N, C-alpha and C positions, 0 to 999 in steps of 0.2 A: 054395831060392828057387825051385828053377827050376819045383819040383811045386808051388806058391804062384798062381807064373803063368798057367802050365797050371788051378791051381782054380779063376783067380778071368776067364777067357776063356771060361769055361763061358758064361754068360752066365745070360737067368731062368729057361729049360729045364733048370737040372744039376738031381741029387738032392736036394739038402741047398739050393736054392733051393723047389724043390719040399715038402720035412718043410719045410722052416722057413712058411712057408704053409701047414699042415698043421696047424702046434702056432704055435700065434701066441702061446703064452704062455710057449714057448721065448725065442726074439726078444725077448717084451717084458723077462724075467727079465736078460736078454743084455742089453738097452737100460737098464736101471733099473739093473743094479752097475757097466755103464760110465760114465752116466751119474753116477750118487753119487761114484765115484773124479774123474768132474774134479770136481764140485764140491766135494770136500772138500778138493780139493787145493788149489785155486782160494781158498777160505775158510781155511785151514791157511794158505798165503805172505800172503796183501789183511794178515789181525792180523799176525803176524809181521812184514812190514814186505819179508824177503826173499823173492826168485821168483826160479827158477832153469828153465835151458834146460834144451835131451833130455839136451845133454851136460855136465849136473850146475853150466857157468857159471852167476853173479849178474847176474838182468841189475837194473842200476841206473835209479835216480828213476822217472822217470811213465811211461817202457817199461815200467817188472816193473808199473807197480802198473794200468796197461791190460792186461797179460798175467793178471794172478791176473782182477780185472773178465771177461776174453774167457770166463776156461776156467770161471769160474760163471755165467755168460751162456749158454754151449754146454754147461754140464753141464746143466742147468735143459731144456732143449732137446732134449736128449738123455732124457732125464729123464722127458720131456712125451708124447714121442714112444713109449717103453718103458712107460709110464703107459695112454695108447692103446689100444696095442698085449694089453695087461691086459683093459682094460675090455673092448674090441670085437669083439678075438677073432676 
């Protein structure tokens, strides 16, 4: 865990950030995969009517529906960013 915190503190000039700037297709692909997971889980939970939080507990009622819709919107946003990085390069 300590190495992740150290890795995150390196900032915009870190070697991994420079590599991702040089290879935007990789960043776009990663973002597209994350967005697809968010979008898929949001659609699945909205259609099934049962939404779970990060600990696996069921979120009841309107808050569950709101959480599913929020996951769909965030998934679309992340997919949009991934497509932008793929196209703009």
